[in-house]
C-alpha positions as CSV (number, residue, x, y, z in Angstrom):
1,M,-21.6,-106.8,22.7
2,L,-17.9,-107.4,22.5
3,A,-16.2,-107.2,19.1
4,S,-12.9,-108.3,20.7
5,P,-11.4,-108.3,24.2
6,H,-11.0,-104.5,24.4
7,F,-13.5,-103.2,21.9
8,T,-17.3,-103.2,21.8
9,I,-19.6,-103.0,18.8
10,A,-21.2,-100.0,20.6
11,E,-18.0,-98.0,20.5
12,L,-17.3,-99.0,16.9
13,I,-20.7,-97.6,15.8
14,H,-20.9,-94.6,18.1
15,T,-21.5,-91.2,16.4
16,A,-22.0,-87.7,17.7
17,H,-24.8,-87.4,15.1
18,R,-27.3,-89.1,17.4
19,D,-30.2,-87.8,15.2
20,L,-29.0,-90.1,12.3
21,D,-29.4,-93.8,12.2
22,N,-26.1,-95.6,12.4
23,T,-27.3,-99.1,12.8
24,P,-25.1,-101.6,10.9
25,G,-26.4,-104.7,9.2
26,P,-25.1,-108.2,10.1
27,E,-22.4,-108.2,7.4
28,V,-21.0,-104.9,8.7
29,V,-21.0,-106.2,12.3
30,K,-18.9,-109.2,11.1
31,R,-16.4,-106.9,9.5
32,L,-16.2,-104.8,12.6
33,V,-15.4,-107.9,14.6
34,V,-12.6,-108.7,12.2
35,L,-11.3,-105.1,12.3
36,A,-11.3,-105.1,16.1
37,H,-9.6,-108.5,16.4
38,D,-7.1,-108.4,13.6
39,V,-6.1,-104.7,13.5
40,L,-7.2,-102.8,16.6
41,E,-6.2,-105.4,19.2
42,P,-2.6,-105.6,18.0
43,L,-2.4,-101.8,18.0
44,R,-3.7,-101.7,21.5
45,A,-1.3,-104.5,22.6
46,E,1.6,-102.4,21.3
47,F,0.5,-98.9,22.2
48,G,-2.0,-99.2,25.0
49,P,-5.6,-98.0,25.2
50,L,-7.2,-96.3,22.1
51,Y,-10.2,-94.1,21.9
52,V,-12.3,-94.9,18.8
53,S,-13.5,-91.6,17.5
54,S,-15.1,-93.1,14.4
55,G,-15.8,-96.6,13.2
56,Y,-18.8,-97.7,11.1
57,R,-20.6,-94.8,9.4
58,S,-24.0,-95.2,7.8
59,P,-24.3,-93.3,4.5
60,E,-26.1,-90.5,6.3
61,V,-23.5,-90.2,9.0
62,N,-20.7,-90.3,6.4
63,A,-22.3,-87.5,4.5
64,A,-22.7,-85.5,7.7
65,V,-19.0,-85.7,8.6
66,R,-18.1,-85.1,4.9
67,G,-16.5,-88.5,4.6
68,S,-15.3,-89.9,1.2
69,P,-18.2,-91.5,-0.7
70,R,-15.8,-94.5,-1.1
71,S,-14.9,-94.6,2.6
72,A,-14.1,-97.9,4.2
73,H,-16.0,-96.7,7.2
74,L,-19.2,-97.3,5.2
75,H,-18.5,-101.0,5.2
76,G,-17.3,-101.5,8.7
77,C,-13.7,-101.8,7.5
78,A,-12.1,-98.7,9.1
79,A,-11.7,-96.9,12.4
80,D,-10.2,-93.6,13.5
81,V,-8.4,-94.0,16.8
82,I,-6.6,-91.7,19.2
83,P,-3.8,-93.2,21.3
84,L,-4.3,-92.5,25.0
85,R,-0.8,-93.4,26.2
86,E,1.5,-90.5,26.8
87,G,4.2,-90.1,24.1
88,V,2.3,-92.2,21.5
89,S,1.3,-90.4,18.3
90,P,-0.4,-91.5,15.1
91,A,2.9,-91.0,13.3
92,I,4.6,-93.6,15.6
93,M,1.7,-96.0,15.1
94,V,1.9,-95.7,11.3
95,A,5.7,-96.3,11.4
96,W,5.1,-99.4,13.5
97,L,2.3,-100.7,11.1
98,R,4.7,-100.3,8.2
99,S,7.0,-103.0,9.6
100,S,4.3,-105.1,11.3
101,P,2.7,-108.3,9.9
102,I,-0.8,-106.8,10.3
103,V,-2.9,-107.0,7.2
104,F,-4.3,-103.5,6.6
105,D,-5.3,-101.5,3.5
106,Q,-4.5,-97.9,4.7
107,A,-2.9,-96.3,7.7
108,I,-3.2,-92.5,7.7
109,D,-1.7,-90.2,10.3
110,E,-4.4,-87.5,10.2
111,Q,-4.4,-84.0,11.6
112,G,-7.5,-82.0,11.3
113,R,-9.8,-80.3,13.8
114,G,-9.0,-81.5,17.3
115,A,-6.5,-84.1,18.3
116,P,-4.5,-86.0,15.7
117,W,-5.8,-89.5,15.0
118,L,-4.9,-92.7,13.1
119,H,-7.2,-93.9,10.4
120,V,-6.7,-97.6,9.9
121,G,-8.6,-99.6,7.5
122,M,-8.9,-103.0,6.0
123,A,-9.6,-103.5,2.3
124,P,-13.2,-104.4,1.6
125,P,-12.7,-108.1,0.7
126,W,-14.8,-107.8,-2.5
127,L,-12.9,-104.7,-3.7
128,R,-9.2,-105.4,-3.7
129,E,-6.2,-106.9,-1.9
130,P,-4.8,-104.9,1.0
131,R,-2.4,-102.2,-0.2
132,R,-0.6,-101.6,3.1
133,E,-0.6,-97.9,2.1
134,C,0.8,-95.5,4.7
135,L,-0.1,-91.8,4.4
136,R,0.0,-88.5,6.2
137,M,-2.8,-86.0,5.9
138,R,-2.4,-82.3,6.9
139,D,-4.9,-79.6,5.9
140,G,-6.7,-82.0,3.6
141,V,-3.6,-82.8,1.7
142,F,-2.4,-86.4,1.6
143,K,1.2,-87.5,1.3
144,L,2.0,-91.1,0.5
145,L,4.6,-92.5,2.8
146,S,4.7,-96.0,1.4
147,S,2.7,-98.6,-0.4
148,E,3.5,-102.3,-0.8
149,V,1.3,-102.9,-3.9
């Protein structure tokens, strides 16, 4: 099932933890469609193909990857993506998002195990207005780059 022209629900719920159920409910699927259409598609249009390394996470999957208990991934409101185009980095994508009209809650240039990635999330609509917060994370330490709230 397509979430948008270039992203499927299957890739937005894929997990390496195949032994854990990561099936989203209908409300989560609706939010994944909005995330794909309103956030991921504009990023892809600007920077080319993106590999989704993490999208929706069930509570069990989130615990297995040591995600935050308040993670937007739990609600289908976030994705971690790796740009596939040569010369594009998560830092470049965060800088572009800062000046874009895209409505997002957080954009985080993350470096951990493996390739660097961009965490981009929408605010869960029942929780707060989007903060447009831009951060960098290295070795588990977050640095705020900007926030519009």
